N, C-alpha and C positions, 0 to 999 in steps of 0.2 A: 260713499258719495250718495246723495239722495236720488230718488227716481226722477225728480224734477231736473236736476243737473244732468243726469244720464240722458234724458231726452234732448237736452240742449246741446250737449257736447258733440262735436264733429268726430267722425270715425274714419278709418282708412277708405272704406267704400265711398264715403261722401267726397273725399278728395279725388279718388279715381274717377268719379262721375263728372268731375269738373273739367275733364279733358276737352280742350277746344272751346270752352265756354267762358264764364266769368273768371278773370285772373285770380290766382291763388296768392294770398298775402302771407308771407312767413318772416318771422324774426327769431332771434335767439333770446334765451333768458336763462339765468343761473341762480336767481334769488326770488323770494316771494314778492317783494314790492315791484320789481320789474316785470315779473310774470303777470301780475294783476294789471299793469299798464298795457302791456302788449296784447293780453287776452281780449281786451275790449275791442281791438281793431284787427286782429289777425285770424287767419284760418288755421295756421299751423304755428306752434311754438316749439322750437327745437332747443333742447338742452344739449348744446354742442360741446365737443371736446375742446373747442376754442376757449373754454373756461380756463384752461391751463395758462394760456397767454393773457387773456383778458383780466382774470382775477388773481391768478397765482404767480404771475411774473415769470412763467416758464418761457424758454426760447422757442419752443415749438409745442405741438400737441403730443409728442411722443412720450412725455413724462406723465401724462394723465392716467390715473388708475381707475379700475372699476369702482372702487370704493368712493372716489371723488365724484364719479358720474352719478352714483346712487345718492350720495349726500345732496348734491345740487338738484338732482331730479326730485327728491322728496320736498325740497324747498319750493321748487317751481310748482309742483303739484298743488300745494296749498294756495297758490294764486290763480289757478286755472279753473274756469267754469265752462267755457264754450269752445275754445280752440282745441284742435287735435294736438296732443302732446307727444313728441317724439324724442327719444334719448339716443345719443350716439353710443355705439360700442367702441371703447377706446382701443388703441393699438395693443396687440397681443392678446386681446380678449376673444378672438373669433377665428384667427387665421390658421391655427394649428389643425383643427379638425371640425367637422360638422357637429360632432358631439360637444366639443368645447363651446362652439358658437351657441348651440341650443341651451346648454346649462347657464351660460352667462346672460343670454338674452332673456331667458325665463326668469332668472334672478332679478334682472333690472326691471322687468315688467311687474313682477310680484312685489318688489320692495319700493317702487316709485309710483305705481299706478298709471304709468304711461300706456298709451294705446298702440305704440309701434316703436321699433328701434331703427336706427340708421347705421349702415356699414359701408365702408369704402371698397371699391374694386369692381371690375367688370366681368369679363369672361372667366377669370380665375376664381370669382366668388359666386358664379351662377349656381353651381350645385349646392353651395351653402344656403343661398337664398331660397332655392327650391325646397331644401330640407326644412328650413325654418317655417316657410309659409305653409307647407303641408302639415305642420304640427301646430298651427294656430298662432304663429308669431308674424304679424304684419311687418314687412321690411320696406324701408325707403332706401334706395340705392344711391350711391355717390360715385360719379365718374369724372373724367377730365383731370383737372388738378386734384389729386388726392393728398391732402397734407400729411397723412400718416406715412406716405411713401416719398416724402420730400427729398430724402437722401438718395433714393434710387432714381428719382426724376432729375436730380441735379439742381434743385432749388425750386422756387415758386415761379416757374416759367409758364407762359401761355402754352396751352396744349392744343393739338389738332391742326397744326399748320402743315401744309403739304400732304405727304402720304400718311403722316401720323393720324390724319383725320379718319382714315379707314379703320385704324385700330379702335378709336373711340366710338365710331359708329357700330362696330362689332360688339363693343362693350355694352352700348345702349340696347341693342337688340337682345343680347344675351340676358341681361338683368330683367328686361321687360318680359321676355318669354319665361324666365324662371319664376315670375310671380311678384316682383316688386310692384307696389301700388303707385310709386312715383320715383322719379330719378332726378337727383341734384346734378346739374352740369356746372362745374366750377372752372372759371378762367379758360374757356375755350374760345376759338374764333367765332365771330358772330354768324358767319355763313354755315359753319358746321352745326352750331346749336339750332339754327333754323331748320336744317335738313333733318336732324335727329327728332326735333319736335314734330315735324310733319310725318316722319316715318313710324315712330313707335306709338302704340295705342294707350300709353299711360302718360300722365302729366309730367312735363319737364319743369324743373324749378331752377332758374338761373341765378348764378352769382358770378358776375363778370362774364356773362355768356351772351344772351340776346334778348331784346324786347319781345321777340317772337315766342319765347318760352311761355308755358302755360301759367307760370308763377315766378315770383322773385323772392330771394332771401338775402338778408344782410345780417351781419353781427350787429346787434343793437348798440353796443358800445362804440362801434365805428360810425354808424350813421348819426349818433348823438354827439359825436366829436369829443368823446371823453379823453381820447388819446391825442394830445396836441401835436405830436411829432410823427403820426402815422396816418397817411392819406393815400391808400391805394387808388389806382385809376378808376376801378369799378365801383367805388363807394361815393355816393352823394351824401354830403353832410346836411342834415336837416336842423342841426343845432350845433353850438360850440360850448357844450357843457364843461369841457375840460378847462377852457380859457375862463369861462365865467366862474367856475369853482375856484380856480387859482386866484382870481381877483377878490372873491368873497373871503377866502382864507387869509389873504394878505391884509384885508381890511380888518378882520377879526383880530389878527395878531397885533396890528398897529394900535387898535383901541384898547386891548388888554395892557399893552406896554405903556400907553399914555394915561391909563386910568379912566378912559371914557366908557369902558364896559367892565362890570355891569353898572347900570344906573339904578335909581330907586325903583323904577318900574320892573326891574328884573330880580328883585329880592323880596323876601317875605317879611311882613310887619308883625309885631306882636298883636295878639288879640286885644280888643278894647278892655281896659281895666287890668290887663295882665302885667305882671311885674317883669323887671329886667333880670336876666341871669346874673348872679353875683360873680364878681371876678375871683 
């Protein structure tokens, strides 16, 4: 990457410095074209393990591999000039030991060119976060609803209701003190997200959390309406690309079958004076 791009690109300390100030805008990306689009408007571009569900048709994020994250990370890197690029560590890539987490995080950073990794977990991952950050690997934490633990949580349920809020608050404090430069809060109660945002000194990035968070993130495919049958409560749709694409594909199919496409404007003519190809 050129020195000009290096000067423009946001880094983890820039995001950390945004605590309590201008809201942090985050979206996901898995391909070069989408990365280029979101890079123009976002502070953080996350190569999320949601790629497994969004692009590969998996039922959850649990089947996503390290190789998949690296492949999509490399694609996204080609479309990023200014946003901070963060790559998820997939399920099974960091939980076994701090050494495993370091090796895989270092590989992801080296092979994708990302500036940080994201991992799920609170108090149970605090020592791993401390180990990574002490060795030059910036970490974005992820607490609340952690999709990689969906089986243990009993599904995609709202987190932090009642006394469960105390657990998530402890998680937030633990990952912040361990050195995470930002914390994703997913599908928590609004009041809890507000308390956490006020309490910890690093930015909170909400997804189904609270407008009081220091930033917001959505899966780009969700907010663009690419999935016509998937509409979580916390997602605002800014377009209906899935429906529009379906209509466009139907129109194309109808024109091919009726002979309306292609027309003369879509085919190539012989050069002036050129002969016809013999039968």
